[in-house]
N, C-alpha and C positions, 0 to 999 in steps of 0.2 A: 694674463699674462702681461707683465711690463714691459715695455720697450725704452731700451737705454742707447744711447749715441755715446761712444768713446771717442772724443776730440781732444788730439795733442794739444797741450798748451801748458808751456811751464810756469805760467804766474798761477795757477789753480789746482796743482799735481793733487789728482787721486779725489780732488772734490766733488760730491754728488750735488748736484745743481736741482732746483725746483724744476725744470721743464724736463728730467729724465736723461740728462745728458752727464757723462762722466767725463771728467777732463783728465787725462793723464797722458805725459810724455815728457822729455827734458830736452831742452836745447841742447845740452853739452852732456855728455856722461864720461867721466873720466875712468870709472871701472864698469866694464860690462856687467858684474855681479851687482852693481847699483841699479841697474836698469831691469835685470831680472828678478831682483828682490823687489822693487816698485810694482813690475808686473805682476807677481804672485800677490802682493798685498791688495792692488785693485781687482784682481778676480775674487779672492776672498770677501771684499767689501761688498761686490755686485751680489754674491751667493747669499751672504747675509742680510740684503735689503732685499732679498725676494727674486734677484733677476735669474731667471733659466737659460737663456740663451745669449751669446755674445758675439758680434759680428766684430772681428778685427781690421781694422783698415790703417795698414802702416803707411801713411801718407808721407813719411820721409823717406822711403826706398821705392825706385821703380822696377827691380829686378829680383827675382829671387836668389837670396844667396845666404850666408851664415845665419846672419840675425833672423832670417824670415824662417829658413828650414829648421833651425835648431830650435832658437828660443821662442818661435810661436808655434811652429808646427810639431815640435817635438815637448818641448819643457811645458810651455802653457797649454796645450792640449792634454798632457797627463794631468795636469793639476787639476785641469777644469773637469776631466772624466772622476778625477776623486772627489770633487767638490761636488757632483752633481749636474755640473753647467755643460751644455752643450754649446762649443765654440769651434767658431769656421772664421776663414778669413776671406776676404776679398782675392781676387787672382792678380797678380802685378802684371802691368805692362809688357816687361820683358822685351822681347823683338817685334812685339805687335807693330803691323804694317803702319797704322793710322798713328801710332804712337810714334813711330820711328820716323814719319814724314813731318811731324808736329814738331819733332826737336830741329830736323833739318830746315825747317823754315823759320825756325827761331835763329838757327845760326847763320843763314843765308841774309836774313834782314839785318842781324848784328854786324856781320862783316859789310853790308853795304852802306851802314849808316856812317 
């Protein structure tokens, strides 16, 4: 089984790299449909290249919300199942105490500067 890491990077959108990473992401999305279409394209490309499992790490987000709950947890999961891919995603920090404490520390340091 191949291991593939998906990394958000706008300069190499959808490119399969020699070291088994796939760069996928966009810094600015004018229409949510563009991102959904790109997501579908990347999942199909991964499956065609022999990938069986995908772990999604939506690093641009820190909490579960519409883009996570619908676009990944519903639409991407349905497409992955149709393609024969096992797709999962990392848990979001949400209100995890350590995460909130780290953010609070950043704010305190910024206010003191």
